[in-house]
C-alpha positions in Angstrom: 80.8 -220.1 -54.3 76.8 -221.0 -54.2 74.9 -219.0 -51.2 74.6 -222.7 -49.5 78.1 -223.4 -49.9 78.8 -219.7 -47.9 76.3 -220.5 -45.7 77.7 -224.4 -45.2 81.6 -222.3 -44.3 80.4 -219.9 -42.7 78.9 -222.6 -40.0 82.2 -224.3 -39.8 83.9 -221.2 -39.5 82.2 -220.2 -36.5 80.6 -222.9 -34.8 82.2 -222.7 -30.9 81.5 -219.0 -31.2 77.8 -219.7 -32.1 77.8 -222.6 -29.4 79.0 -220.2 -26.5 76.6 -217.7 -27.2 74.1 -220.2 -27.0 75.0 -221.4 -24.2 74.6 -217.9 -22.7 70.9 -218.3 -23.7 70.5 -221.2 -22.1 71.7 -219.8 -19.0 69.3 -218.3 -18.3 66.8 -219.9 -16.0 63.4 -218.9 -17.8 61.1 -221.0 -16.0 57.8 -219.5 -17.0 55.7 -221.5 -14.5 57.3 -220.4 -11.2 56.5 -217.0 -10.2 60.1 -216.7 -8.8 61.6 -216.6 -12.1 59.7 -213.1 -13.8 62.8 -211.3 -13.7 64.3 -214.4 -15.6 61.6 -214.0 -18.1 62.4 -210.9 -19.2 66.3 -211.1 -19.4 65.7 -213.8 -21.9 62.9 -211.7 -23.8 65.8 -209.2 -23.4 68.8 -211.3 -24.8 66.5 -212.4 -28.2 66.0 -208.8 -29.3 69.4 -207.8 -28.4 70.0 -210.7 -30.7 67.6 -209.5 -33.5 69.5 -206.0 -32.8 72.9 -207.0 -33.6 71.7 -208.9 -36.9 70.0 -205.4 -38.1 66.6 -206.9 -37.6 64.2 -204.2 -37.7 61.3 -202.8 -35.1 62.7 -205.4 -32.4 60.2 -205.1 -29.5 59.5 -206.6 -26.3 56.2 -206.2 -26.1 54.5 -207.0 -22.6 51.1 -209.5 -22.0 49.3 -209.8 -18.9 52.0 -212.5 -19.2 55.0 -213.1 -20.2 56.3 -210.6 -22.7 56.5 -211.3 -26.8 59.9 -210.6 -28.7 59.3 -209.2 -32.5 61.0 -208.7 -34.9 60.8 -207.6 -39.1 63.1 -208.1 -41.8 61.1 -206.9 -44.8 63.2 -205.5 -47.9 61.2 -207.7 -50.9 57.6 -206.7 -51.7 58.3 -209.1 -54.1 59.3 -212.6 -52.5 57.6 -214.3 -49.6 56.9 -213.2 -45.6 57.8 -216.1 -42.9 56.8 -215.7 -40.0 59.4 -217.6 -37.2 58.0 -218.8 -34.4 59.4 -220.5 -30.8 59.3 -220.2 -27.3 62.3 -219.2 -24.8 60.5 -220.4 -21.7 61.7 -223.9 -20.4 59.3 -226.3 -17.6 61.1 -226.6 -13.8 64.2 -228.7 -13.4 63.1 -231.0 -10.8 64.4 -233.8 -9.5 67.6 -232.1 -9.6 69.5 -235.0 -8.5 69.0 -237.1 -11.3 70.8 -234.1 -13.5 74.3 -235.4 -14.0 75.6 -231.7 -14.6 73.7 -228.6 -13.5 70.4 -228.0 -15.7 71.3 -224.3 -15.7 75.6 -225.0 -16.3 75.3 -226.2 -20.5 78.7 -229.2 -20.9 78.6 -231.0 -23.8 79.4 -235.1 -23.8 79.4 -236.8 -26.6 78.8 -234.2 -29.0 74.9 -233.7 -27.7 75.0 -230.0 -25.8 73.0 -230.9 -22.2 71.0 -228.1 -20.8 67.2 -227.2 -19.9 66.1 -225.9 -22.7 68.7 -227.0 -25.4 66.6 -229.0 -27.4 63.1 -227.8 -26.2 63.7 -225.0 -27.6 66.3 -222.1 -27.0 68.1 -224.4 -28.9 65.4 -224.4 -32.1 65.2 -220.8 -31.9 68.8 -220.2 -31.7 69.0 -221.9 -35.1 66.9 -219.8 -36.9 69.0 -216.5 -35.2 71.7 -218.2 -36.7 70.5 -219.0 -40.0 69.5 -215.4 -40.6 72.8 -214.2 -39.7 74.6 -216.5 -41.9 72.9 -215.0 -45.1 73.6 -211.5 -44.2 77.0 -212.0 -42.9 77.8 -214.1 -46.4 75.0 -212.5 -48.9 74.5 -209.3 -47.5 70.7 -210.3 -48.1 67.8 -212.4 -47.6 66.2 -215.0 -49.8 62.7 -214.3 -48.4 61.1 -211.6 -46.0 60.9 -212.5 -42.3 59.4 -212.0 -38.9 60.0 -213.1 -35.8 57.4 -213.8 -32.9 58.6 -215.4 -29.5 56.5 -216.0 -26.7 57.4 -216.8 -22.8 54.2 -219.4 -21.7 54.4 -221.9 -24.5 55.2 -224.8 -21.3 52.7 -223.3 -19.4 50.4 -223.6 -22.1 50.2 -220.1 -23.8 47.7 -218.5 -22.3 48.3 -214.5 -23.1 49.3 -215.3 -27.2 45.9 -215.9 -28.7 44.7 -212.3 -27.6 48.2 -211.1 -28.2 48.2 -212.4 -32.0 44.6 -211.3 -32.0 45.8 -208.1 -31.4 48.3 -207.6 -34.0 47.3 -209.8 -36.6 48.3 -206.8 -39.5 51.4 -207.0 -38.0 52.0 -210.7 -38.4 50.3 -211.1 -41.4 52.8 -213.3 -43.6 52.6 -215.9 -46.4 53.2 -219.1 -43.7 54.4 -219.5 -40.3 57.6 -222.0 -39.6 58.1 -223.7 -36.3 61.4 -225.4 -34.4 60.0 -227.4 -32.0 59.1 -230.9 -33.1 61.4 -234.2 -34.0 62.9 -236.1 -35.9 61.6 -238.8 -36.9 64.8 -240.9 -35.2 68.6 -240.9 -35.5 69.6 -239.5 -38.9 66.3 -239.7 -39.9 64.2 -236.3 -40.7 60.8 -234.9 -40.7 57.5 -233.0 -41.4 55.0 -232.8 -38.7 52.2 -231.9 -40.9 49.6 -232.4 -38.6 49.0 -232.3 -34.6 46.2 -233.4 -32.4 44.6 -231.4 -30.5 43.4 -231.7 -26.7 40.8 -231.2 -24.6 39.6 -232.7 -20.8 37.5 -233.1 -18.1 37.3 -233.9 -14.5 34.6 -236.0 -12.5 33.8 -235.7 -8.8 31.4 -238.4 -7.8 29.7 -237.9 -4.8 28.0 -240.6 -2.2 26.9 -240.1 0.7 27.3 -237.0 3.4 30.6 -238.9 4.6 32.6 -241.7 4.8 30.4 -245.1 5.8 31.3 -247.7 8.3 31.2 -251.1 5.1 29.6 -253.5 7.8 26.6 -251.4 8.9 26.2 -249.3 5.0 28.2 -251.8 2.5 25.6 -253.1 0.4 22.9 -250.9 0.7 24.6 -247.9 0.0 25.8 -246.6 -3.3 30.1 -246.5 -3.1 31.4 -243.7 -4.9 34.4 -246.1 -6.6 32.3 -248.6 -8.0 30.3 -245.5 -9.1 33.2 -243.7 -10.7 34.3 -247.2 -11.9 30.8 -248.1 -13.8 31.2 -244.4 -15.3 34.7 -245.2 -16.8 34.2 -248.4 -18.1 31.8 -246.7 -19.9 33.6 -244.6 -22.3 35.9 -247.5 -24.1 34.6 -251.2 -25.5 37.1 -254.1 -25.7 38.8 -253.1 -28.4 39.5 -249.6 -27.9 36.6 -248.0 -29.9 35.4 -245.0 -27.8 31.5 -245.1 -26.8 31.1 -241.7 -26.4 28.1 -241.0 -28.5 29.0 -238.6 -31.5 32.9 -238.8 -31.2 34.0 -240.1 -34.2 31.3 -238.1 -36.2 33.8 -235.4 -37.3 37.0 -237.6 -37.9 38.3 -236.8 -40.7 39.4 -239.7 -42.8 43.1 -240.7 -43.6 43.7 -240.7 -47.4 45.3 -243.5 -49.0 48.6 -241.7 -49.5 48.9 -240.7 -45.6 48.5 -244.3 -44.8 50.2 -246.2 -47.7 53.0 -243.1 -46.5 53.0 -244.4 -42.9 53.6 -248.1 -44.1 56.4 -247.5 -46.3 57.8 -245.9 -42.4 58.2 -250.0 -41.4 57.7 -248.8 -38.2 58.9 -251.5 -35.7 56.0 -252.6 -33.0 58.1 -254.9 -31.5 61.0 -252.7 -30.7 58.4 -250.5 -28.6 56.8 -252.5 -27.0 60.4 -253.5 -25.4 61.2 -249.9 -25.5 58.0 -249.6 -22.8 57.8 -253.1 -21.0 54.4 -254.4 -22.5 54.1 -257.6 -24.2 50.9 -255.8 -26.3 49.7 -253.1 -27.7 46.4 -251.5 -27.8 44.5 -249.7 -29.9 41.3 -248.8 -32.0 41.2 -252.0 -34.2 41.5 -251.5 -38.2 44.2 -249.1 -37.7 48.2 -249.3 -37.3 49.9 -247.8 -34.7 50.7 -244.9 -36.2 47.4 -244.3 -37.2 46.4 -244.2 -33.7 48.5 -242.0 -32.4 49.1 -239.4 -35.2 45.6 -239.4 -36.5 42.9 -241.3 -34.4 41.2 -239.3 -31.6 41.6 -240.5 -27.8 40.5 -240.9 -24.3 42.4 -241.8 -21.8 41.9 -241.6 -17.6 45.0 -240.0 -16.2 44.3 -240.0 -12.7 41.6 -241.7 -10.1 41.3 -240.7 -6.5 39.0 -241.8 -3.5 38.9 -243.9 -0.3 41.5 -245.5 1.5 45.7 -245.9 0.2 47.7 -245.8 3.1 49.2 -249.0 5.0 46.7 -251.7 5.2 43.0 -251.8 5.0 40.0 -249.1 6.5 36.8 -250.6 5.5 34.7 -247.9 4.6 32.3 -246.5 1.7 33.9 -243.9 0.2 31.7 -241.1 -0.1 33.7 -239.2 -2.7 35.5 -240.5 -5.9 37.0 -238.4 -9.3 39.0 -238.8 -12.0 40.7 -236.7 -14.6 40.4 -237.4 -18.4 41.6 -235.3 -21.7 41.2 -236.6 -25.2 43.5 -235.9 -27.8 41.3 -234.7 -31.4 41.8 -234.4 -34.7 40.7 -232.5 -37.4 38.0 -231.8 -37.6 36.8 -232.4 -34.1 35.5 -229.1 -32.0 36.9 -229.1 -28.3 33.9 -227.4 -27.0 31.8 -230.3 -28.9 34.0 -233.1 -27.1 33.7 -231.3 -23.8 30.0 -231.5 -24.0 29.4 -234.9 -26.0 31.6 -235.9 -22.9 29.3 -234.2 -20.0 26.1 -235.9 -22.3 27.7 -239.2 -22.0 28.3 -239.4 -18.3 25.0 -237.5 -17.3 23.5 -241.2 -19.2 25.9 -243.3 -17.5 25.3 -241.7 -14.0 24.8 -244.3 -11.5 22.2 -244.3 -9.5 22.9 -242.8 -5.9 25.1 -240.6 -6.6 25.7 -237.0 -7.6 28.3 -236.5 -10.7 29.7 -232.5 -11.2 32.2 -232.4 -15.0 34.9 -229.3 -14.6 36.5 -228.9 -17.9 40.5 -228.0 -18.5 42.2 -226.0 -20.7 41.0 -226.7 -24.8 43.5 -227.0 -28.3 42.5 -227.6 -31.6 43.6 -229.7 -33.6 46.0 -228.1 -36.6 46.2 -229.9 -40.3 48.3 -228.4 -43.3 47.7 -230.6 -46.9 50.1 -233.6 -47.0 51.1 -232.4 -50.2 50.9 -228.8 -49.7 54.0 -227.1 -51.7 55.7 -225.7 -48.5 55.7 -230.0 -46.7 56.7 -231.4 -49.7 60.0 -228.5 -50.7 60.6 -229.0 -46.4 60.9 -232.7 -47.3 63.2 -231.8 -50.5 65.4 -229.6 -47.8 66.3 -232.0 -45.1 67.0 -235.0 -48.2 69.7 -233.2 -49.8 71.3 -232.0 -46.1 70.4 -236.0 -44.1 70.7 -237.7 -47.9 67.8 -240.0 -46.7 64.0 -239.6 -47.5 61.8 -237.3 -45.1 59.0 -239.0 -43.4 55.8 -237.5 -42.8 54.4 -237.2 -40.5 51.8 -236.3 -37.5 52.5 -235.1 -34.5 50.2 -237.3 -31.3 51.0 -234.7 -29.0 49.6 -231.0 -29.1 51.2 -227.4 -29.5 47.8 -225.5 -28.7 49.3 -222.1 -30.2 49.3 -223.7 -33.9 45.6 -224.4 -34.3 45.6 -220.5 -32.6 47.7 -219.3 -35.6 46.1 -221.3 -37.9 42.7 -219.8 -36.7 43.5 -216.3 -36.4 46.3 -215.5 -39.4 44.6 -218.2 -41.4 48.2 -219.2 -42.8 49.9 -222.8 -43.4 52.1 -223.9 -40.6 55.1 -225.6 -41.6 57.0 -228.4 -38.4 60.6 -228.6 -38.7 61.8 -229.6 -36.1 65.5 -231.2 -34.9 64.9 -232.6 -31.6 64.8 -236.8 -30.5 62.4 -237.7 -28.6 65.5 -239.2 -26.3 66.5 -235.7 -25.7 64.8 -235.6 -22.4 62.9 -232.4 -22.8 60.6 -232.1 -19.1 63.2 -234.0 -18.4 66.6 -234.0 -15.9 69.6 -234.3 -18.6 67.6 -232.4 -21.0 70.4 -232.4 -24.3 70.3 -231.3 -28.0 72.3 -233.7 -30.2 74.9 -231.4 -31.7 75.0 -232.8 -35.3 70.9 -231.8 -35.4 72.2 -228.7 -34.8 74.8 -228.5 -37.6 72.6 -230.4 -40.0 69.1 -228.7 -39.1 71.0 -224.9 -39.7 71.6 -226.1 -43.8 68.4 -227.0 -43.9 66.6 -224.0 -42.5 68.8 -222.7 -45.0 67.8 -224.6 -48.0 64.6 -223.9 -47.4 64.1 -220.4 -47.6 66.3 -220.3 -50.9 63.9 -223.5 -52.2 60.8 -220.8 -51.2 61.7 -217.9 -52.3 60.9 -218.9 -55.3 57.7 -221.5 -54.8 54.2 -220.6 -55.9 51.9 -221.6 -53.2 
């Protein structure tokens, strides 16, 4: 019997036991953003550490940070083999609105082979798969085909504010040949995907101030600047009618897509008509010259996320608003720098500031984009492992969203990051009735096991 056959038999024999253990993890309400759940964060970290110790992982620790703790462990037994650093997070999103849940968010239930609970897909279920895959190797072969390290944090859902400092302080301890993360998704049901790039993020708030207070529109209208009109003028200046961003220098450092990547995206045969029906629009809109996948995976954006000011109650109030504001965010791609983009935004706003108002710009948190080369051996090996288990070709995708810590890993540890996720976009992470398709839980365990075997002999 091969190692992978032994793993398969082990997973089948222990499936119910594993699901019961996962339910223990899911019952812990580890909501990182709510201070009343701080004890639960410690409980979840301790639970993970105990699981590592049960696997005879060495040097397990629950390390304090300025926020929630980081869990670490390692198994380093063969210097001739590569070392993988597994990353994940044990914190979850709040559960509001509670009345929309069909079952209690922290009381896991299985319906139609889907496990419903907060954190089932994002990211406790996928973190748990790491542990059970390692357990299966150790129980069936007594060893691992590679060396492994683990780092699990409790602040991903609030932007990982303390993890970069922890990584910087522990660079030597965290050194590895590459990092493996399971916190992304498949391309679709039964369609595996390796995500090899993520967009970065930056944003600002624009506050416009005109008169010292709201003014009567009959007495002052036509003679004093209206703060909302001024804001609208600024916002309209950001993009042209074709969706091209008009901020000077915005595209200067954008790394172009290779023809190989563009062809790979075309080969996915993305159904734009189905997307329009899904989101309820009659036309798509984006930067001309690029497909929808290219626009959302590999091109930068500038979006207005919110506008505020003036009177919005019932009826009408005839005033010239003295204040107005907007929040905007930009998704960034390699090699755009979030700090440089903010400076370009500020210069653009200053240049297009209408007369009669003062404008202030405040910055939000930033995250850099990340890209592992499409043809990297670790990326291609991941694709082969998915294909062997799912029996269909693997899609190679970029993520339109951001995982800020990935860019921090790249900058601080300088090793490739491989994103092998098993969730689906339809699984309601961050929303009521979050769930995880257990078909992908089962197949994912086997994909990860296959991948460890493959990279143990890989040259990269």
